[in-house]
C-alpha positions in Angstrom: 5.6 15.5 -19.2 3.2 13.2 -21.5 1.6 9.8 -20.8 1.8 7.3 -23.1 -0.8 4.8 -23.2 -1.5 2.3 -26.1 -4.0 0.0 -25.0 -4.6 -1.1 -28.7 -1.3 -3.4 -28.9 -2.1 -6.5 -28.5 1.6 -7.8 -26.8 4.2 -6.7 -24.5 6.7 -7.2 -27.2 5.5 -4.3 -29.7 5.1 -2.0 -26.5 8.5 -2.6 -25.8 9.8 -2.1 -29.6 7.9 1.5 -29.0 9.5 2.4 -26.0 11.6 5.8 -25.9 15.3 6.2 -25.2 14.3 8.7 -22.5 14.3 9.4 -18.8 10.7 8.4 -17.3 8.8 6.4 -15.2 7.2 2.6 -16.4 4.2 1.5 -14.4 3.5 -2.4 -14.3 0.2 -4.2 -14.4 -1.3 -7.3 -13.5 -4.4 -8.7 -15.6 -7.0 -6.8 -13.2 -5.5 -3.5 -14.4 -4.0 -3.5 -10.8 -0.4 -1.4 -10.5 2.0 -3.9 -9.4 4.8 -2.1 -9.7 6.2 1.5 -10.6 9.8 2.4 -11.3 12.1 5.1 -12.9 14.8 4.9 -15.8 17.4 6.9 -17.2 16.7 5.0 -20.4 13.1 3.5 -20.7 13.3 1.2 -23.4 16.7 -0.4 -22.1 15.4 -0.7 -18.4 11.9 -1.8 -19.2 13.4 -4.4 -21.6 15.8 -6.2 -19.3 12.8 -7.1 -17.2 11.6 -9.4 -20.2 15.2 -10.7 -21.5 15.9 -14.6 -20.2 18.7 -13.8 -18.1 18.7 -14.7 -14.6 16.9 -12.6 -12.3 16.3 -12.8 -8.3 12.8 -14.9 -7.3 11.0 -11.6 -6.4 11.8 -10.0 -10.2 10.8 -13.4 -11.6 7.4 -13.5 -9.9 6.5 -9.9 -10.0 7.4 -10.3 -14.1 5.3 -13.4 -14.2 2.4 -11.2 -13.2 3.0 -8.4 -15.6 0.1 -8.0 -17.9 0.5 -5.0 -19.5 2.7 -1.7 -18.6 2.0 2.6 -19.3 5.1 4.9 -19.1 5.4 8.4 -18.7 7.9 10.4 -20.4 9.8 13.0 -18.2 12.0 15.9 -19.3 15.0 14.9 -16.8 15.6 11.8 -14.2 14.9 14.4 -11.7 11.2 14.8 -13.2 11.0 10.9 -13.1 12.5 10.4 -9.3 9.5 13.1 -8.6 7.0 11.5 -10.4 8.1 7.9 -9.1 7.8 9.2 -5.6 4.3 10.3 -6.1 3.2 7.1 -8.2 4.3 5.1 -5.6 2.5 7.1 -2.8 -0.5 7.2 -4.6 -0.8 3.1 -6.0 1.3 1.4 -3.2 2.1 -1.3 -5.4 2.8 -5.0 -4.5 6.6 -5.1 -5.8 7.8 -1.9 -4.8 9.9 -1.2 -1.5 7.5 0.4 1.3 9.0 2.0 4.1 7.1 1.2 7.5 8.2 3.2 10.3 8.3 1.3 13.8 8.2 4.5 15.8 7.2 8.1 15.4 9.8 9.9 17.7 9.4 13.2 18.8 10.7 16.4 17.1 10.7 19.8 18.6 8.9 22.2 16.3 9.8 26.1 15.8 7.0 28.2 14.4 9.3 31.0 12.5 6.9 32.4 10.7 5.2 33.8 14.0 6.9 37.0 15.3 6.9 35.4 18.5 7.7 31.7 18.0 6.7 29.0 20.4 8.7 25.8 20.3 6.3 22.5 20.5 6.3 18.8 20.5 5.6 17.0 16.9 5.8 13.6 16.0 5.2 14.3 12.2 7.3 16.6 10.1 5.5 18.7 7.8 6.1 20.7 5.2 4.7 23.8 6.7 7.6 26.2 7.0 8.5 25.5 10.5 12.0 24.5 11.6 11.9 20.9 13.2 15.0 19.6 15.4 15.4 16.5 16.3 14.5 13.1 16.5 14.6 12.7 20.0 15.5 9.3 21.4 18.2 7.6 23.4 17.2 8.1 27.0 16.7 12.1 26.2 13.1 13.1 27.3 11.7 15.9 24.8 9.4 17.3 27.4 12.9 18.1 29.5 14.6 19.2 26.4 11.6 21.9 26.3 11.8 22.8 30.0 15.5 23.3 29.7 14.6 26.1 26.8 12.3 27.4 29.1 14.9 27.9 31.9 17.7 28.6 29.7 16.5 31.1 27.2 13.0 32.0 28.6 11.0 30.8 25.6 7.4 30.9 26.2 6.1 27.8 26.5 2.8 29.0 25.8 0.8 29.4 22.1 -1.6 32.7 23.2 -1.5 35.1 20.4 0.4 38.1 20.9 -1.1 41.5 19.8 1.0 44.7 19.9 -1.0 47.3 21.4 -3.1 45.0 23.4 -0.5 43.9 26.3 -2.0 40.8 28.8 -1.1 40.1 32.2 1.6 38.5 32.8 1.6 34.9 33.7 3.0 32.7 36.5 5.6 31.6 33.9 6.6 35.1 33.6 7.4 35.4 37.7 9.1 32.0 37.6 11.9 33.2 35.1 10.8 30.9 32.1 9.5 33.0 30.0 10.1 36.6 28.5 6.4 37.5 28.2 6.2 38.9 25.1 2.4 39.1 25.2 2.8 41.8 28.1 5.0 43.7 26.6 8.1 43.1 28.6 10.2 42.4 26.1 10.5 43.6 22.2 10.0 41.1 19.3 13.8 41.7 18.3 14.8 40.6 21.9 12.7 37.8 21.8 13.7 36.5 18.0 17.6 36.8 19.5 16.8 34.4 22.5 14.6 32.1 20.1 17.7 32.2 17.6 20.4 31.0 20.6 18.0 28.2 21.3 17.7 26.9 17.7 21.5 27.1 17.9 21.4 25.0 21.0 19.2 22.5 19.0 21.2 22.4 16.2 24.5 21.1 18.3 25.7 24.3 19.5 26.2 24.0 23.5 28.1 27.0 24.2 27.0 28.9 27.0 24.1 27.3 28.0 25.6 25.8 31.0 27.2 29.3 32.2 23.7 30.7 31.5 22.2 28.1 33.4 24.4 28.2 36.1 23.9 31.6 36.9 20.5 31.4 36.8 20.8 28.8 39.4 22.4 30.9 41.5 20.7 33.9 41.2 17.5 32.2 42.3 19.3 30.5 45.3 20.6 33.8 46.3 17.1 35.3 46.5 16.1 32.4 48.4 13.5 30.8 45.3 15.0 27.4 46.1 12.5 25.7 44.6 13.3 27.3 41.1 17.0 27.0 42.1 16.3 23.0 42.4 14.5 23.0 38.8 16.9 24.8 36.9 19.8 22.2 38.7 17.8 19.2 37.1 17.9 20.9 33.7 21.6 21.1 34.2 21.7 17.7 34.9 19.7 17.1 31.6 22.3 19.7 29.6 25.2 16.5 31.0 22.8 13.7 29.5 22.2 15.5 26.1 26.2 16.2 26.3 27.1 12.4 27.1 25.4 11.5 23.5 28.7 13.0 21.8 30.7 9.9 20.9 34.5 10.7 21.8 35.9 10.1 18.2 32.8 11.6 16.4 34.4 15.5 15.0 31.9 18.2 16.4 31.9 19.2 12.7 30.1 16.0 11.5 26.5 16.1 11.2 25.0 13.1 9.2 22.4 10.6 8.6 23.7 6.8 8.5 21.8 4.5 6.6 22.1 0.5 6.5 20.0 -2.2 4.8 19.8 -5.6 6.1 17.6 -8.3 4.5 17.4 -12.0 5.0 15.7 -12.5 1.3 12.1 -12.2 2.5 12.2 -9.3 5.1 14.2 -6.3 5.1 15.1 -3.9 8.0 16.4 0.0 7.8 18.3 1.3 10.6 19.0 5.3 10.6 21.6 6.7 13.0 21.2 10.5 13.4 24.5 12.6 13.9 24.1 16.3 14.7 27.2 18.3 15.6 29.7 15.6 16.5 26.5 14.0 19.0 24.5 10.9 18.4 21.1 11.3 18.7 20.1 8.1 18.3 18.7 5.5 15.7 15.1 4.8 14.1 14.2 1.5 13.2 12.3 0.4 9.6 10.6 -2.5 8.2 10.4 -2.9 4.7 7.8 -4.1 2.9 8.2 -6.2 -0.5 10.3 -4.8 -2.9 11.9 -6.5 -6.1 14.9 -3.9 -6.4 18.4 -4.6 -5.9 20.6 -3.2 -2.8 21.5 0.1 -4.8 18.3 0.6 -5.9 16.3 -0.2 -2.6 18.2 2.1 -1.1 17.8 5.0 -3.3 13.8 3.9 -2.8 14.3 4.0 0.6 15.7 8.0 1.0 13.1 9.0 -2.0 10.5 8.1 0.6 12.0 9.2 3.9 12.9 12.3 2.7 10.1 13.2 0.3 8.0 13.1 3.5 9.7 16.1 5.2 11.9 15.1 7.3 15.0 17.1 8.0 17.8 16.7 5.4 21.1 16.8 7.0 24.4 18.1 5.5 25.9 14.0 4.7 24.3 10.9 4.1 26.7 8.2 5.0 25.4 4.8 3.2 27.3 1.5 1.2 27.0 1.4 -2.6 27.7 3.2 -5.5 28.4 6.9 -6.0 27.1 7.4 -9.1 24.0 5.8 -8.1 23.2 8.5 -6.3 23.9 11.3 -8.7 20.1 11.9 -9.8 18.9 11.4 -6.2 21.5 13.9 -4.8 20.2 16.6 -7.7 16.5 15.9 -6.9 17.3 16.7 -3.1 18.4 19.9 -4.1 15.4 20.8 -6.0 13.2 19.4 -3.7 14.9 21.0 -0.7 16.4 23.8 -1.9 20.0 21.9 0.0 22.7 19.9 -1.1 23.2 17.0 0.4 26.7 14.7 0.5 26.7 11.3 0.1 29.4 9.6 1.3 30.6 5.9 0.8 33.1 5.4 3.3 35.6 2.7 3.3 37.9 3.4 6.3 37.9 5.8 9.4 35.1 7.1 12.0 32.2 7.2 8.9 33.2 3.3 8.5 32.8 2.4 12.0 29.6 4.6 12.2 28.2 2.3 8.8 29.2 -1.0 10.7 27.1 0.3 13.8 24.3 1.0 11.7 24.2 -2.2 9.9 24.8 -4.1 13.1 22.0 -2.3 14.5 20.0 -3.2 11.4 20.8 -7.1 11.7 19.8 -7.1 15.3 16.8 -5.7 14.9 15.9 -7.6 11.9 16.5 -10.9 13.5 14.4 -10.1 16.9 11.6 -9.1 14.5 11.6 -11.6 12.0 8.4 -13.5 14.1 6.4 -10.4 14.5 6.5 -9.8 10.5 5.6 -13.2 9.8 2.9 -13.0 11.9 2.3 -8.8 10.7 2.2 -10.6 7.0 -0.1 -13.3 7.7 -2.7 -10.8 9.1 -2.6 -8.2 6.2 -1.4 -9.2 2.7 -1.9 -13.3 3.1 -5.8 -12.2 4.9 -6.4 -10.5 1.9 -5.7 -13.2 -0.4 -7.5 -15.9 1.7 -10.6 -13.6 2.1 -10.5 -13.4 -2.0 -10.2 -17.0 -1.6 -13.0 -17.7 0.9 -15.5 -15.3 -1.2 -14.5 -15.9 -4.7 -13.4 -12.7 -5.4 -12.7 -11.9 -8.8 -9.5 -9.9 -7.9 -7.1 -9.7 -4.6 -8.8 -6.9 -2.6 -5.8 -4.6 -2.6 -8.0 -1.6 -1.7 -10.9 -2.3 0.8 -13.6 0.6 1.8 -15.8 0.1 4.5 -19.2 2.3 5.8 -20.8 2.8 8.4 -23.5 5.3 9.9 -23.9 6.9 13.4 -26.8 8.6 14.7 -28.6 9.5 17.9 -32.5 9.6 17.1 -32.0 10.8 13.8 -29.9 14.1 15.1 -26.5 14.5 13.9 -26.3 11.9 10.9 -22.9 11.2 9.9 -21.6 8.1 7.5 -17.5 7.3 8.0 -15.7 5.7 5.0 -12.3 4.0 6.2 -9.8 2.3 3.9 -7.3 -0.8 4.4 -4.6 -1.2 1.5 -3.2 -4.4 1.4 -4.8 -5.5 5.4 -3.2 -2.1 6.6 -5.7 1.2 7.7 -4.7 3.8 5.3 -5.8 6.9 7.6 -4.8 9.3 5.1 -8.0 8.4 2.9 -10.1 7.9 5.6 -13.5 10.0 4.8 -16.7 11.8 6.6 -19.9 12.5 5.8 -22.6 14.6 6.7 -25.9 13.3 6.1 -27.6 16.0 3.9 -30.7 14.7 2.4 -32.3 12.2 5.2 -34.7 13.1 7.1 -34.7 10.9 10.8 -32.8 8.2 11.8 -33.0 5.6 8.2 -29.2 4.1 8.2 -30.6 2.6 4.8 -31.5 5.8 3.0 -28.2 7.1 4.9 -25.9 4.8 3.3 -27.2 4.9 0.1 -26.3 8.8 0.2 -23.1 8.0 1.2 -22.2 5.4 -1.3 -23.7 8.0 -4.2 -21.7 10.5 -2.8 -18.6 7.9 -2.8 -19.1 6.3 -6.1 -19.8 9.4 -8.3 -16.6 10.3 -8.1 -15.4 7.4 -10.2 -14.6 8.3 -13.8 -14.4 11.6 -12.7 -10.7 13.7 -12.2 -11.4 13.2 -8.4 -10.8 9.4 -8.8 -6.9 10.2 -8.7 -7.6 11.3 -5.3 -10.3 8.6 -4.2 -9.2 5.4 -6.4 -11.6 2.6 -7.1 -12.0 0.2 -4.6 -11.6 -3.5 -5.1 -14.1 -4.6 -2.1 -16.5 -2.4 -0.5 -17.4 -3.6 3.2 -20.9 -2.5 4.9 -21.7 -2.6 8.6 -24.8 -4.1 8.7 -26.9 -6.9 7.4 -29.1 -8.1 4.6 -30.8 -4.8 4.4 -27.7 -2.7 4.6 -26.4 -4.6 1.8 -29.3 -4.7 -0.3 -29.3 -0.7 -0.2 -25.9 -0.1 -1.4 -26.7 -3.1 -4.2 -29.2 -0.5 -5.2 -27.0 2.1 -5.6 -24.3 0.1 -7.7 -27.2 -1.0 -9.8 -28.1 2.9 -10.2 -24.5 3.6 -11.2 -24.1 0.8 -13.6 -21.1 -0.7 -11.2 -20.2 -4.1 -11.9 -16.3 -4.2 -11.3 -16.3 -3.6 -7.1 -16.9 -6.4 -4.8 -19.9 -5.7 -2.3 -20.4 -7.6 0.9 -21.8 -7.1 4.5 -20.7 -8.0 8.2 -23.5 -8.3 10.5 -22.2 -7.7 14.2 -24.1 -10.0 16.0 -23.0 -13.1 15.0 -20.1 -12.1 12.9 -21.7 -13.2 9.4 -20.9 -12.0 6.1 -23.4 -11.4 3.3 -22.4 -11.4 -0.3 -24.7 -10.3 -3.1 -26.8 -12.9 -4.9 -26.4 -15.3 -2.1 -29.5 -16.3 0.4 -26.8 -17.9 2.8 -24.4 -16.0 5.2 -20.7 -17.1 5.5 -19.8 -17.7 9.2 -16.3 -18.0 9.5 -14.1 -19.6 12.8 -13.6 -16.6 15.3 -10.1 -16.8 14.9 -9.8 -16.9 11.1 -7.1 -14.2 9.7 -9.8 -13.3 6.8 -12.7 -12.7 9.4 -10.4 -10.5 11.7 -9.1 -8.6 8.7 -12.6 -7.8 8.2 -13.7 -6.9 11.3 -10.9 -4.7 12.1 -12.2 -2.4 9.0 -15.6 -2.6 10.3 -14.4 -1.7 13.8 -12.5 1.2 12.1 -15.5 2.6 10.7 -17.4 2.2 13.2 -15.0 4.0 15.8 -14.3 6.8 12.9 -17.8 7.4 12.9 -18.6 7.7 16.2 -15.9 9.9 16.8 -17.2 12.2 14.3 -20.7 12.2 15.1 -19.6 13.1 19.3 -17.9 16.1 17.5 -20.9 17.9 15.7 -23.2 16.9 18.4 -20.5 18.4 21.3 -20.2 21.8 18.5 -23.7 22.0 18.3 -24.6 21.8 21.7 -21.7 24.5 22.3 -23.2 26.5 19.9 -26.8 26.4 21.5 -25.1 27.6 25.0 -23.5 30.5 23.0 -26.4 31.8 21.3 -28.4 32.2 24.6 -26.0 35.3 25.0 -28.0 38.3 23.7 -25.7 39.4 20.9 -24.2 35.7 19.6 -25.5 34.4 16.3 -24.3 31.1 14.6 -21.8 33.6 13.3 -20.5 34.8 16.2 -20.4 31.3 17.9 -18.6 30.1 15.3 -15.9 32.7 15.5 -15.5 32.2 19.1 -15.5 28.6 18.9 -12.8 29.0 16.4 -10.7 31.0 18.3 -10.7 29.0 21.7 -11.8 25.4 20.4 -13.5 24.4 23.3 -16.7 26.0 25.7 -14.2 25.8 28.8 -11.6 28.1 27.2 -14.1 30.2 26.5 -15.8 30.5 29.9 -12.1 30.9 31.4 -10.7 33.5 28.8 -10.3 37.5 29.6 -12.8 40.2 28.4 -9.5 41.3 26.4 -9.2 37.7 25.0 -12.6 37.7 24.0 -12.2 41.3 22.2 -9.5 39.9 20.4 -11.6 37.6 18.1 -12.5 39.5 14.8 -16.0 40.3 14.8 -16.2 40.7 18.8 -16.5 43.8 19.7 -15.7 45.3 23.6 -19.5 45.1 24.3 -20.0 42.0 23.1 -16.9 40.4 24.7 -18.4 42.1 28.3 -21.8 40.3 28.0 -20.0 37.1 27.2 -17.5 37.5 30.1 -20.6 38.2 32.4 -23.1 35.7 31.2 -20.7 32.7 32.1 -19.5 34.5 35.4 -22.5 35.2 36.4 -23.4 31.4 35.6 -20.3 30.9 38.2 -21.4 33.4 40.7 -25.1 31.7 40.9 -23.8 27.9 40.7 -21.5 29.0 43.7 -24.4 30.7 45.6 
């Protein structure tokens, strides 16, 4: 790929004449140089030129074009490469006029760590690209915790994450005696036997229910015969859960159908998306999204939505059912094949069961839109409109799309930390938050600590790291004039003139700006003030939580280092393995010895230290 920039061109018209007839991405920018729209094209010249022709455009497109002062483009070898690049650029810049998918709720999945020789089944609300298998989402009255219980009783899958070390068997736990685990950690079953159970459990989660009812019924009867009535009652509850799952199957959906059904509805201002999930003929439920901004037509909007949804690691089904033109999705089909190594069939039904499912999805999206318009309006007022108002009130030279806020936390100068929180278009971008350990400041000095943190952050500007840490439009400091002055010194030192800087003093909620002696006091109900308060409170919370983490780690390390033979490194190894002092106290000698670098003698000393302490406490 080749990045083509030409800032010497005088007009957009000149740049249009130089566009190639090749696939690629185009990046629209406003007068301040902010990226406001990213798109992909099979033919860059034809696609980009269409925006600047005099033909009739939709209101949103016209508004976007009016704000375009310049554009860049990236030439890509194929349409698939252009799709991949478009996805990355949208993630990076979150452009004002692109479709941005907002998840209404994170429904739970069941995660299977298939890379582990003895896999565990756990609950996850996020699907990651980590090599694990994910099943779900679970919704519509199906409790995912009860499904895990069902798996334990039906297939004896271990419910814990205790490490299984061959040749070092552990004592079987209560789950083994309750018939809920094969206990591979004690050597009661082989890896082959355990993996066979895992395979059957995964087949069940994928929709195959054959034999599960029989298996549970047999176990229930066996418990009853042995007068283990409490366990029999628990298995009976699992049979009831199995029936609830079975009832999710709609009578007219063929058992072979596994598909996601996508519907998009808009009132011209706001839009929603509804996704129905069908697996092995069973309706798992629905997931709703709000769609923010966007100048795309429906077909392009659907493509953008699918790109964002499945690029985040969500399970790609065998089939995606939606309305639209089949030719619009051929490139996306190839892209998903490259991304997921899986062929997906796009279906555009006109009649039959699939058309009925599509109708159901559209009805759901319309209802969700109608019920959430007021909520969407309020959210817009508190985010994008609040940013616009803040720009006006503070006379900021540019719209504060990316805001960063900094705070310092310490107690008497110990465990000093700084935090950076990020809001984009008035909403928290938590994946971009950063924490800093203060390295150069002695004692409790918030001014010097702020200077250190801001130097470390702002020195990344103009380097390769700026792609990971984009330049903010506005920096907010938690504090008053003193804190503001400290950070202004950093700006002067680095010759930064294109980032706005303010501080918010908590007591009176006064906003201080550079070069003005008087503070700005806004009405407590003002959305602009509430926005600045939200990012300040986030920075304070984030710094405080990091401070507590470091303090707790230091206190645990100090406790462990009281044990003969445990220094900084051994204490670190123990903490990395057990994650808390309480778990170290509860660990057996064999579990302690399983930690790398901890021999039998040291394991016995650690065990004796904590059990001696318990004995003394009891005396």
